[in-house]
C-alpha positions as CSV (number, residue, x, y, z in Angstrom):
1,M,117.9,143.2,127.0
2,H,119.6,146.0,129.7
3,V,118.2,149.0,130.3
4,I,120.4,151.6,131.9
5,K,119.4,155.1,133.0
6,V,121.8,157.8,132.0
7,I,121.4,161.8,133.4
8,G,123.2,164.4,131.6
9,M,121.7,163.4,128.0
10,S,120.0,166.1,125.4
11,C,121.1,166.0,122.4
12,A,122.2,163.6,119.2
13,H,125.9,164.3,120.2
14,C,125.4,162.4,123.9
15,V,123.6,159.7,121.2
16,S,126.2,159.1,119.4
17,A,128.7,159.0,121.9
18,I,126.9,156.8,123.6
19,E,125.8,154.2,120.9
20,S,129.7,154.2,120.2
21,A,130.7,153.8,123.5
22,V,128.5,150.8,124.0
23,L,129.2,149.1,120.2
24,K,133.2,149.8,122.0
25,V,132.2,147.0,124.5
26,D,130.0,144.8,121.8
27,N,130.0,145.3,118.3
28,R,127.1,143.6,117.8
29,A,124.9,145.0,120.1
30,R,121.7,146.8,119.5
31,V,121.2,150.4,120.9
32,E,118.3,152.7,121.5
33,V,119.1,155.7,123.2
34,D,115.9,157.7,124.8
35,L,116.9,161.1,125.0
36,Q,113.3,161.8,126.7
37,A,112.9,158.8,129.3
38,G,117.1,159.1,129.6
39,E,117.6,155.7,129.1
40,V,120.0,153.3,127.0
41,R,118.4,149.7,125.9
42,I,120.5,147.6,125.0
43,D,119.8,144.3,123.0
44,S,122.9,142.3,124.3
45,A,124.6,138.7,125.7
46,E,126.9,140.6,127.3
47,V,126.4,141.2,130.8
48,N,125.5,144.9,132.2
49,A,128.4,146.5,134.3
50,P,130.8,147.0,131.0
51,F,128.0,149.1,129.5
52,R,127.7,150.9,132.3
53,Q,131.4,151.4,132.9
54,A,131.9,151.8,129.1
55,I,129.0,155.0,129.4
56,E,130.4,156.6,132.4
57,Q,134.1,156.7,130.3
58,A,132.1,158.1,127.7
59,G,131.4,161.1,130.5
60,Y,128.0,160.2,131.3
61,T,126.6,159.6,134.8
62,V,124.9,156.4,135.5
63,A,122.1,156.4,137.5
64,D,121.7,153.2,140.2
């Protein structure tokens, strides 16, 4: 399970964009976006780095 802190998520469009970006990396991943916590939880066997990069390429800031 990967937990990635994301800055700037605020609406359903953000959720959709992030889910889409993650699923492009691993289309079998389970994705849960928590707007209030500012977190994306990803259940996948893939490593974390490609997910972080995909979220950033979708226009969001990933916290370290």
